[in-house]
N, C-alpha and C positions, 0 to 999 in steps of 0.2 A: 404676288404678280399674277395677272389674270389675262386670258387671251385677248380681251379688248385691249389692254395696255400693250401686249406685244404688237397686234394688228396696227394699232396707231402708230408704233414704231416703224411699221411698214412690212411687217412680216406677213407672209401667207398664212391664211386660216388654219391648214392642217399642221404646219410647223407650229404655229402659235398654240394650237390645242396640245401638241407634243410638250412643249415647253411648260404650259400651264400644268399638265398632269406631272412632269418630272418636279416642278416647283411644289406640288401638293405632296409628293411623295418625300422630299427633302424639306421639310416645312420650316427649317431653320434660316432661310434667306440666301442660302449659297448662291442661287441662280442669279442674284443681283450683281454679283461680281462682273459679268459681262455687260452690264449697263454702267457700272461705276467706273470701270478702268478702260483707257482706249486700248484697241486691239494690239497696238504694238507693244504692250508690256504684259500681255497675257503669257503665262506658263504655268504649267502643273505645280512648278515651286513657289511662285507668287501666289497661285490660287491657295495652296495648302497653308502659306504663311498668313495670308489674308484671314482665310476661314480660322485659323487657329486663333488669331487675335481678335477676330469678332464673335465668335462662338465657343471658343474653348478647344481642347484637343479634338481633332478628328481622324478617325481611322482612315489608313493610306486607301485601302480598298474604295471606301465610301467616296473621298476625296477624288479618286480617280475616275470612279463611275459618274460621279456628277461633272466633272470636267469635261471627259472624253464624250459622253452621251449629248452634252450641250453642243460641243463641236460637231457631232455629227448631225444634229438637228439643223445647226447653221448651214453646214456644208450642204445638205439636201434642200435648203429653201432657194427657189430661183430668186427671191427677192433680196437675199444677201448681197452687199456691196462687194465689188472686186476686191477692194483693199482687205476687208474681212476675210473674204474666201480665200485671199492668198495667204494670210496668217493662219486660218483654219486649216488649210492643206499642209502648211509647213509643220503646224503643230502635230498633225496626225501623222505626217510623215517621220517626225522626230519620235513619236510614240513607236512606230513600226521599228524603226532603225534601233531604238533602245530596248525592244523586246517586250514592252508592257502587254499584259494580257489584254485580250479584247474585250470590249463592252458591247456596243451595239453594232459594230462594223459589218 
């Protein structure tokens, strides 16, 4: 995944750079989850299940970091659609309510 791909999909340059950098850190393709599945099925449980099926076992902390950091990037991008933004906010609120440790917040 490159910043050009993210920008082509309508993302602002700064957010696209952040996602490109995150994709480089997590080289195994986990970031593709957010383009493969519609936002109404996104969840940490679904992400972990998909990641495990695609790439083998993933550490809980790594999965949470990838998932929630990507949500923060989407939340902060002014080009994020209202539909996705609502899902992102709900997922971040759920994270806070469940008491998961903070990542990029």
